C-alpha positions as CSV (number, residue, x, y, z in Angstrom):
1,X,47.1,3.8,-11.1
2,X,45.3,6.7,-12.8
3,X,47.9,7.4,-15.5
4,X,48.0,5.0,-18.4
5,X,50.2,7.4,-20.5
6,X,53.9,7.3,-20.9
7,X,55.8,10.2,-19.3
8,X,58.7,12.0,-21.0
9,X,61.8,11.6,-18.8
10,X,64.6,14.0,-19.6
11,X,65.6,15.3,-16.2
12,X,69.3,15.7,-16.9
13,X,68.9,18.1,-19.8
14,X,68.2,21.0,-17.4
15,X,71.6,20.8,-15.8
16,X,73.4,20.7,-19.2
17,X,71.6,23.8,-20.6
18,X,72.1,25.6,-17.3
19,X,75.8,25.2,-17.6
20,X,75.6,26.8,-21.1
21,X,73.5,29.8,-19.9
22,X,75.3,30.5,-16.7
23,X,78.1,32.7,-18.1
24,X,75.8,35.1,-19.9
25,X,76.2,38.8,-19.2
26,X,73.6,41.0,-17.5
27,X,70.8,39.1,-15.9
28,X,71.4,35.4,-16.5
29,X,67.6,34.6,-16.5
30,X,64.4,36.5,-17.1
31,X,62.8,34.7,-14.1
32,X,63.6,32.3,-11.4
33,X,61.0,30.5,-9.4
34,X,62.9,29.7,-6.1
35,X,62.5,26.9,-3.7
36,X,59.1,25.5,-4.5
37,X,58.1,21.8,-4.4
38,X,58.3,21.1,-8.1
39,X,55.9,18.4,-9.2
40,X,56.2,17.5,-12.9
41,X,55.0,14.0,-13.7
42,X,56.4,14.3,-17.2
43,X,59.9,14.1,-15.7
44,X,58.8,12.0,-12.7
45,X,60.0,14.8,-10.5
46,X,58.7,15.7,-7.0
47,X,61.3,17.6,-5.1
48,X,62.3,21.1,-4.0
49,X,63.9,22.8,-6.9
50,X,64.4,26.1,-8.6
51,X,63.0,26.7,-12.1
52,X,64.9,29.1,-14.4
53,X,63.3,30.8,-17.4
54,X,64.7,32.8,-20.3
55,X,63.2,34.0,-23.5
56,X,59.9,32.4,-22.7
57,X,61.3,28.9,-22.2
58,X,62.3,26.6,-19.4
59,X,66.2,26.6,-19.3
60,X,66.9,24.8,-16.0
61,X,65.2,22.9,-13.2
62,X,67.8,22.2,-10.4
63,X,68.6,22.8,-6.8
64,X,69.8,26.2,-5.8
65,X,70.3,27.7,-9.2
66,X,72.9,30.5,-8.9
67,X,73.0,33.6,-11.0
68,X,70.7,36.6,-11.1
69,X,67.3,37.1,-12.7
70,X,65.2,40.1,-13.8
71,X,62.5,38.7,-11.6
72,X,62.4,36.2,-8.8
73,X,59.3,34.4,-7.4
74,X,59.7,33.0,-3.9
75,X,57.7,29.7,-4.1
76,X,58.8,28.2,-0.7
77,X,56.0,26.2,0.8
78,X,54.2,26.1,-2.5
79,X,53.7,23.6,-5.4
80,X,55.3,24.5,-8.7
81,X,53.7,22.5,-11.6
82,X,53.4,22.8,-15.4
83,X,50.7,25.1,-16.4
84,X,47.3,23.4,-16.1
85,X,45.5,22.1,-19.1
86,X,41.7,22.0,-18.9
87,X,40.2,20.0,-21.8
88,X,36.6,20.7,-21.1
89,X,35.6,24.3,-20.6
90,X,33.3,26.9,-22.1
91,X,35.8,29.6,-21.9
92,X,35.2,30.6,-25.5
93,X,31.7,31.8,-24.8
94,X,32.9,35.2,-23.6
95,X,36.0,37.4,-24.0
96,X,36.6,37.5,-20.3
97,X,36.6,33.7,-20.0
98,X,40.2,33.0,-20.9
99,X,41.6,35.6,-18.5
100,X,39.5,34.2,-15.7
101,X,40.8,30.7,-16.4
102,X,44.4,32.0,-16.5
103,X,44.1,33.3,-13.0
104,X,43.3,29.8,-11.9
105,X,46.5,28.4,-13.3
106,X,45.0,27.2,-16.6
107,X,47.5,28.0,-19.4
108,X,45.8,25.8,-22.0
109,X,42.1,25.3,-22.4
110,X,39.6,23.6,-24.8
111,X,36.2,25.0,-25.3
112,X,34.1,21.8,-25.6
113,X,31.2,22.5,-28.0
114,X,29.9,26.0,-27.1
115,X,29.7,26.7,-30.8
116,X,28.5,24.8,-33.8
117,X,28.6,25.6,-37.5
118,X,26.3,28.6,-37.0
119,X,28.3,30.4,-34.3
120,X,31.8,28.7,-34.1
121,X,33.5,31.7,-35.7
122,X,32.8,33.8,-32.6
123,X,34.2,31.1,-30.3
124,X,37.2,30.8,-32.6
125,X,37.8,34.5,-32.4
126,X,37.9,34.3,-28.6
127,X,40.4,31.4,-28.8
128,X,42.7,33.3,-31.1
129,X,42.6,36.4,-28.9
130,X,43.1,34.6,-25.6
131,X,46.2,35.3,-23.6
132,X,47.0,31.6,-23.3
133,X,46.6,28.7,-25.7
134,X,42.9,28.2,-26.4
135,X,41.4,25.5,-28.7
136,X,37.9,24.5,-29.5
137,X,35.7,21.5,-30.3
138,X,33.0,22.1,-32.9
139,X,29.6,20.9,-31.7
140,X,28.0,18.5,-34.2
141,X,24.8,20.5,-33.6
142,X,25.0,23.6,-35.8
143,X,23.5,25.7,-32.9
144,X,26.2,24.8,-30.4
145,X,25.0,24.1,-26.8
146,X,21.4,24.9,-26.2
147,X,20.2,24.9,-22.6
148,X,17.9,23.7,-21.2
149,X,16.1,22.5,-24.3
150,X,19.0,20.5,-25.8
151,X,20.4,20.9,-29.3
152,X,20.0,17.4,-30.8
153,X,16.3,16.6,-30.5
154,X,16.0,17.6,-34.2
155,X,18.6,15.6,-36.1
156,X,18.5,18.2,-38.9
157,X,20.7,20.2,-36.5
158,X,23.5,17.6,-36.8
159,X,24.5,18.6,-40.3
160,X,27.8,16.9,-41.2
161,X,28.6,19.2,-44.2
162,X,28.1,22.3,-42.1
163,X,30.3,20.9,-39.3
164,X,33.1,20.1,-41.7
165,X,32.9,23.6,-43.2
166,X,33.2,25.0,-39.7
167,X,36.2,22.9,-39.0
168,X,37.9,23.8,-42.3
169,X,37.6,27.5,-41.9
170,X,38.8,27.4,-38.3
171,X,41.4,24.6,-38.7
172,X,44.0,26.6,-36.8
173,X,42.1,26.4,-33.5
174,X,39.7,23.4,-34.0
175,X,41.0,20.2,-32.4
176,X,38.0,18.0,-32.4
177,X,34.2,17.5,-32.5
178,X,31.8,17.5,-29.5
179,X,28.5,15.6,-29.1
180,X,26.3,15.9,-26.1
181,X,24.4,12.6,-25.8
182,X,22.4,12.8,-22.6
183,X,18.7,12.1,-22.9
184,X,17.7,15.7,-22.2
185,X,20.0,16.9,-25.1
186,X,19.6,14.2,-27.7
187,X,16.9,11.7,-26.7
188,X,16.7,8.7,-29.0
189,X,18.9,10.6,-31.5
190,X,22.1,10.0,-29.5
191,X,23.6,7.2,-31.6
192,X,22.9,8.8,-34.9
193,X,24.3,12.1,-33.6
194,X,27.5,10.4,-32.6
195,X,27.8,8.7,-36.0
196,X,27.5,12.1,-37.6
197,X,30.1,13.6,-35.3
198,X,32.5,10.8,-36.3
199,X,31.7,11.4,-40.0
200,X,32.4,15.1,-39.5
201,X,35.7,14.5,-37.7
202,X,37.0,11.7,-40.0
203,X,38.5,13.7,-42.9
204,X,40.5,15.8,-40.5
205,X,41.6,12.9,-38.3
206,X,40.2,14.6,-35.2
207,X,38.9,13.0,-32.0
208,X,35.3,13.2,-30.8
209,X,34.4,14.1,-27.2
210,X,31.1,12.8,-26.0
211,X,29.1,14.1,-23.1
212,X,27.4,11.2,-21.5
213,X,25.0,10.8,-18.6
214,X,21.4,9.5,-18.3
215,X,21.5,8.5,-22.0
216,X,18.6,7.1,-23.9
217,X,20.8,4.4,-25.4
218,X,22.9,2.0,-23.3
219,X,26.4,3.2,-22.8
220,X,27.8,0.0,-24.4
221,X,26.2,1.0,-27.7
222,X,27.7,4.4,-27.4
223,X,31.2,3.2,-26.6
224,X,31.1,0.8,-29.5
225,X,31.1,3.9,-31.8
226,X,34.3,5.4,-30.3
227,X,37.8,5.1,-31.7
228,X,41.2,5.4,-30.2
229,X,41.8,9.0,-29.0
230,X,38.1,9.8,-28.5
231,X,37.1,11.2,-25.1
232,X,34.2,10.3,-22.7
233,X,33.6,13.3,-20.5
234,X,31.3,13.2,-17.3
235,X,32.6,9.6,-16.9
236,X,31.0,9.2,-13.4
237,X,27.5,10.4,-14.4
238,X,25.0,8.4,-12.4
239,X,21.6,7.0,-13.4
240,X,20.3,5.0,-16.2
241,X,22.6,3.7,-19.0
242,X,25.8,4.8,-17.2
243,X,29.1,3.1,-16.4
244,X,27.5,0.9,-13.7
245,X,24.8,-1.7,-14.1
246,X,21.8,-1.9,-11.8
247,X,23.9,-3.8,-9.2
248,X,26.6,-1.2,-9.2
249,X,29.1,-3.3,-11.2
250,X,31.2,-1.6,-13.9
251,X,30.0,-2.6,-17.3
252,X,32.8,-4.5,-19.1
253,X,32.6,-2.3,-22.2
254,X,34.1,0.6,-20.2
255,X,37.4,-1.1,-19.6
256,X,37.4,-2.6,-23.1
257,X,37.1,0.9,-24.5
258,X,39.9,2.1,-22.3
259,X,42.1,-0.8,-23.5
260,X,41.6,0.2,-27.1
261,X,42.6,3.8,-26.4
262,X,39.4,5.7,-25.5
263,X,40.0,8.3,-22.9
264,X,37.9,9.0,-19.8
265,X,37.6,12.6,-18.5
266,X,36.2,13.6,-15.1
267,X,34.2,16.7,-16.3
268,X,33.0,18.1,-13.0
269,X,30.2,20.4,-14.2
270,X,27.1,21.2,-12.2
271,X,24.1,19.2,-13.4
272,X,23.9,15.4,-13.4
273,X,27.5,14.8,-14.2
274,X,28.8,13.0,-11.0
275,X,27.8,11.9,-7.6
276,X,30.1,10.6,-4.8
277,X,28.4,7.2,-4.7
278,X,29.2,6.5,-8.4
279,X,32.8,7.7,-7.9
280,X,33.2,5.4,-5.0
281,X,31.9,2.3,-6.8
282,X,33.7,3.0,-10.0
283,X,37.1,3.7,-8.4
284,X,36.9,0.6,-6.3
285,X,36.6,-1.3,-9.5
286,X,39.6,0.4,-11.0
287,X,38.1,3.2,-13.1
288,X,40.1,6.4,-12.5
289,X,40.2,9.4,-14.8
290,X,42.8,10.0,-17.5
291,X,42.1,13.7,-17.1
292,X,40.5,16.2,-14.8
293,X,38.4,18.9,-16.3
294,X,35.9,21.4,-15.0
295,X,33.2,22.1,-17.6
296,X,34.0,25.6,-16.6
297,X,32.1,28.8,-17.3
298,X,32.3,32.3,-16.0
299,X,29.9,31.5,-13.1
300,X,31.9,28.5,-11.9
301,X,33.3,30.2,-8.8
302,X,29.8,30.2,-7.4
303,X,29.3,26.5,-7.9
304,X,30.9,23.2,-6.7
305,X,33.4,23.5,-9.5
306,X,35.2,26.7,-8.2
307,X,38.3,26.1,-10.3
308,X,40.5,23.4,-11.7
309,X,42.7,23.1,-8.6
310,X,39.6,22.6,-6.5
311,X,38.4,19.9,-8.9
312,X,41.8,18.2,-8.7
313,X,41.6,18.3,-4.9
314,X,38.5,16.2,-4.8
315,X,40.6,13.2,-5.5
316,X,43.2,13.8,-2.8
317,X,40.5,12.3,-0.5
318,X,41.0,9.0,-2.4
319,X,44.6,8.7,-1.3
320,X,46.0,9.4,-4.8
321,X,49.4,11.1,-4.9
322,X,49.7,14.7,-5.9
323,X,51.9,13.6,-8.8
324,X,49.2,11.4,-10.2
325,X,46.6,14.2,-9.7
326,X,48.7,16.8,-11.3
327,X,49.4,14.4,-14.2
328,X,45.7,14.3,-15.0
329,X,45.6,18.1,-15.4
330,X,49.0,18.5,-17.2
331,X,50.8,15.9,-19.1
332,X,47.9,13.5,-19.6
333,X,45.6,16.3,-20.9
334,X,48.3,17.8,-23.1
335,X,49.0,14.6,-24.9
336,X,45.4,14.3,-26.1
337,X,45.7,17.1,-28.6
338,X,48.7,17.8,-30.9
339,X,48.3,21.5,-30.3
340,X,49.4,20.9,-26.7
341,X,52.3,18.6,-27.5
342,X,54.9,20.8,-25.9
343,X,52.8,21.8,-22.9
344,X,52.0,20.1,-19.6
345,X,55.7,19.9,-18.8
346,X,58.6,21.8,-17.2
347,X,61.1,20.0,-19.4
348,X,64.0,22.1,-20.6
349,X,63.1,23.9,-23.8
350,X,59.3,23.8,-23.2
351,X,57.3,27.0,-23.2
352,X,57.5,28.5,-19.7
353,X,53.9,28.0,-18.6
354,X,53.8,27.4,-14.9
355,X,51.1,27.0,-12.3
356,X,52.0,27.8,-8.7
357,X,49.6,26.3,-6.2
358,X,49.2,26.2,-2.4
359,X,48.3,23.0,-0.7
360,X,46.4,24.1,2.4
361,X,45.6,21.9,5.4
362,X,42.2,22.1,7.1
363,X,38.7,21.0,6.7
364,X,37.3,21.5,3.2
365,X,33.9,20.6,1.7
366,X,33.7,19.2,-1.8
367,X,30.4,19.1,-3.6
368,X,29.1,16.7,-6.2
369,X,26.2,17.7,-8.6
370,X,23.5,16.4,-6.3
371,X,24.3,18.4,-3.2
372,X,26.4,15.6,-1.8
373,X,29.2,16.8,0.4
374,X,32.5,15.1,1.2
375,X,35.0,16.7,3.6
376,X,38.7,16.6,2.9
377,X,41.8,17.6,4.8
378,X,43.7,19.2,2.0
379,X,42.9,21.5,-0.9
380,X,44.8,23.1,-3.7
381,X,44.5,26.8,-4.3
382,X,45.9,28.9,-7.2
383,X,48.8,31.0,-6.0
384,X,50.4,32.4,-9.1
385,X,50.8,31.9,-12.9
386,X,53.7,32.2,-15.3
387,X,52.7,32.4,-18.9
388,X,55.3,32.3,-21.7
389,X,57.9,33.2,-19.1
390,X,56.2,36.2,-17.6
391,X,54.6,36.3,-14.2
392,X,50.8,37.0,-14.7
393,X,49.3,36.9,-11.2
394,X,50.0,36.2,-7.6
395,X,47.4,35.4,-4.9
């Protein structure tokens, strides 16, 4: 229902490689994660399994893997998933951001426009120095994000040549261009800012991510400027010129954009980005996220975001399977950017990035951006992380 993307299915490969490794001397594996509920949508797997790791790679996913390991993690009663991929963060704004994300199970992140041409080099330096894989979107505004004033009220800030220079000198970590198009950021400049973002991205064949919500221009006009592979974040933003018309009906251009390959990202955030009423109406009409993201920053723990597992949990209330939810934070997100092509999976040979989570039962309050509260009976909590085959943290 939520996942339009084709999963990789190579489940038998683990058994074959395991047979090759089993006779090795000394410790057979560097690490075994034992007895967890392994949910990996890329392999259509949801079952109790062990995960064996050697030399930073997944070497087997099977029942009751024999042999010894230098380290064993007991994951009984927990969920074992591919490392989480958060495509909309602001982790690159500070040196401590990536490590904080990692403790939440995020082993790949994208900084979505914190820096523009004037300050992108600092954000790129954080990405290069992060413990996990970090990538960045260059803001079409040379200033990067400016709050609360907004960075695109003066179109001179959207300098294509400067943006292209910023991309070129940081090509190893730049994976796209970002444009914030809400009225308080861009006003009537939104369409021209998006045209310039596309112009900046075109020579590098990069996607553009747009932040929408309470736009000056109708969303149909904005969507018309998007190409296959571009991303709409804050997809459930309420108010004027959003995904719903004044009668609460999904505008037809949204599904038309999806059919031609435009991607829709949840983008939780904290200010004006979603309310429960819009989510209810849109999902009843078939609009589900391709990806979950947080719009994370170092203060997120004190907001309704909390962390990516909490954001994912908000959709458990809608009766969506855990496999579908995990897909939106692993394989679906990873397939958007070539830098993440080998991530978002526990397939044999993949980098051994693993998120261990606990699904707790109880009564949990989930917040939208307008102080709206919905209560759910289940919530995911981070419970451990493996990065490049090494255990990073346990909760």
